C-alpha positions, 0 to 999 in steps of 0.5 A: 506815221499815224500808227506810230503817233498813236502808240506814242500818245498812248504811252504818254497818257499811260505815263501821265496816269501812272505818274498821277497815281504815284503822286496821289499815293505819295501825297496820301501817305505824306498827308496821313503821316503829317496828320499823325505827327501834328496830332502828336505834337499838339498833344505833347505841347498841351501836356507840357503846358499843363505840366508847367502850369501845374508846377508853377502853382505847386512851387507857389504852395511849396514856397509858402510852406518853406516860409512858414517852416523857416519862421516856426524853426526860428521860433523853436531855435530861440526858445531852445536857447533860453537859459530857463529851458536848459536849467529845467532840463539839465537840473531835472526841474521838469515841473518848471519846463512847461511854465517856462516855455508857456510865455515864449509860445503864448502868441502861437497858442492863443487865438482861433485857428486861422482858415485855410486862406489865412494859414499861409500868413499866420502862425498858430500852433495846435499843441506842443510837447517836450521829449525826454532824453529817451524820446518819450513825451514829457507830460505837461501839468496843464493840457489847456496851455499846451494844446489838448491831444488824445493819447493816440496822438501823444503816442505818435509823438514819441521817438525811438531816438532824439533827432540831431537836426530839425525833423518834420512829420505828419500825424493822422488821427480821429478828432470829433468823428472826423479824420484830422492831420497835424503837421509837426516840427521836432527841434533838438535841444542841446546841453550847454555843458556837454553839447549832447542832445538832451531833449526835443521840442515838438510843435503841431499845427494845421497843414497848409493847403490851397482851396480851389475857387470852384470845383473845376479849377485850381489845385486840391491838396492833401496829405497821405500818411500811414496808408490813408489819404486826407483830402477835405474836398473829396468824399469818403468813397473818392478818398478810398479809391484814390488812396488805393491808387496812390498806395499802388503807385508808391509800392511800384516806385521808389521815387520821392516824387512822381505824377500820373493821371487818375479819374475822380468822379469820372473826370480826369485829373493829374495827381502829383505826389512828393515826399514831405519828410525824407530822412525823418524819424517820423513815418513817411508822409506825401503831399498829394495834389490834384489838378483837373484836366477836363478843360485841357482834354476838351481843348485837346479834342477840339484841336484834334478835330480841327487838325483832322478837318484841315488834314482832310482838306489838305488831302483833297487838295493834294489829289488835285495838285498831284494831277497838275504836277504830273501834267505840268511837271511843276513839282519843284516849284510847289515843293519850294512854296510848301517849304517856305510856308512851313519855315514861316509857320515854324518861325512864328511858333518859335517867336510865340514860344520865346515871348511866352517864356519871357513873360513867364520869367518876368512874372516870376521875377515881379512876384519875388520883388513884389513879395519882398516890397510887401514885407518891408512895411510891416517889418518897419512898423514892427521895428518902430513899435519895439523901439518905442517900447524900449524907450519907456522906463517902466519895464523890468530888465527881463522885458527889455532883454526880450524886446532887444532880442525881438528888435535884433530879429527885425534887423535880421529880417530886414537884411533877408528882405534887402538880399531878396530884393537885390537877388530879384533885381539880378534875376530880372537883369535890372541891376547895372554895375557902375564900374570904377576902380575900387581900392580893394586893400582899403575896403578889406581893411575897413571890414577887418577893423569892424570884424576884429572888435567882435573877434577879440571877445572870442579869442580869435586872431586875424592874419592878412597878407595884402598889398598896400594898394590893389585895385579891382574893376567894380562898384564899391558898395557891391564889392564891399557886400561880397567881402562882407559876406565872406569875412562874416562867414569866416568869423561866424563859422569859426571856433574859439581860439581859431584864426582867419587868414586873408590874402590878395594878389594880382595874377594875369590881369585878375585880383585873386583874394583867398579867405580861410578860417578854422572851424568845422569843415563843410561836409562833402555832401554839402559842398556842392549846395553851399551856393544855393539860395536858402541853403545852410550847411552848419545849422548847429553852429551859427544862425543865418538865412542862407543867402550870403554865399549865393548873393556873393557869387552872383555879384562876383560874376556880374563884376566879371569874376567868380567865387568858389570853394577851394578847400574844406577839411582838417579844421580849415575852410578856404574860399577864393574870389576873383575880380578883374584888375584895374589901374587907379584913376589919374586923379587918385579917386576910386 
């Protein structure tokens, strides 16, 4: 019996030893795998956070550039529509061309060039030139008034053909022994008689850039054009090496934007490039931005060391735990505790990520609202000053005409600001719809009466098919804004002698309104973008800021409905909007 017990004890001891070794091997393998995955997760998370931070700063830079381009394009559009400019071009009175434009662009040319910090909020042109029908530069009589440029720059302004729409480009040249880049906008000028392109106005100005506060923080931005990199904060040797890497990257890839890691003075940087003028007649130019990675890489290394140390301790603890698991057969209990701890850690990570995302969205919305609020005060002051000048009686008639045009532009700018504020409220979820029964027939009739007064002047007729009373669920002022945007678009993008047709009917608990108009159809490539903010699909025929349809669709969806493009082609464009149907209140009020 003693002999039997001894082998049995040895077998149990052998089994426990084998089980302990097996558990240690399992724990070692799982710990190594966990350490590897944890390091990968930390690295990818840090890189993703860095990319998001980089894209946020880059979006801010692009937003400032778009605002400045829009303001300059508006100035060029107003100038190109002046009768004096057309008379000089169409009557071949070219000696009067530049003097006629001088008064309109004087404020752009006068004063000192703003610094990099002030360039985002100030409009200042370095030069401007007109192109003739062949794309050649028309020489100005006085270089001092239109900006002095050398013959090399003037040669780069010439185009093989005139642009059919606004074009942007960048020119590189030597100025006073140093490299300089000019950003240019070319705006076509159309004949008032034939509608053909007869000239183009080219305006050059200083490119926008963001100057970092210190050498190891912030974006460094520059321009790559004609095979050369222009980035003021780098030395010539750094520019040469970095320019070669960018050239190789552009040669290998056909993408208009990409990013890759480079080393500048031995420090890692994230380089982002984006084509600035796709489809332009000018040479391709790319915006180059450098984002320092030194602090992020250092932080990543520290985290990896911490994870490595924690992994080593976990491995040691696993060896000890595996021994007790083999002896006491408590593996299910320990596994359950480990799973519970992992679930809690994942939940904390998910909650932290959700809070971080929510804060980023709030900051973005708050930035849009603050920017719109800050714009309201200077526009109000400007309008008051213009109205004060209009009240005087000692100006010539031409001065009053120009002041009236400026006053009109301030009203347009106020409309843009109000639309941006409304969009910001919707984005942040602060816009609450006070639902009530709105008489849509009455509301449409009011806007048609206002629209008919303007359309009589251009020989345009209105066809309507509306019930005497039809009610929808919504808030009257926002429902009115939706109808206003659709009807104004139908008139704005119509043609002389055309027509507007509006119908409304109730279907399956919804009120369906269709608004159609004659005129040039929306191009198929543009149709999927017409509801995007700041998108304008017909820049030749009408002015606007590209917010109307986007605002109308968002308001319609907040009302529980929708807005869509039904058809555009064969001289006819039609939109459909749906509202939830409502019954009139018992007291007859809305």
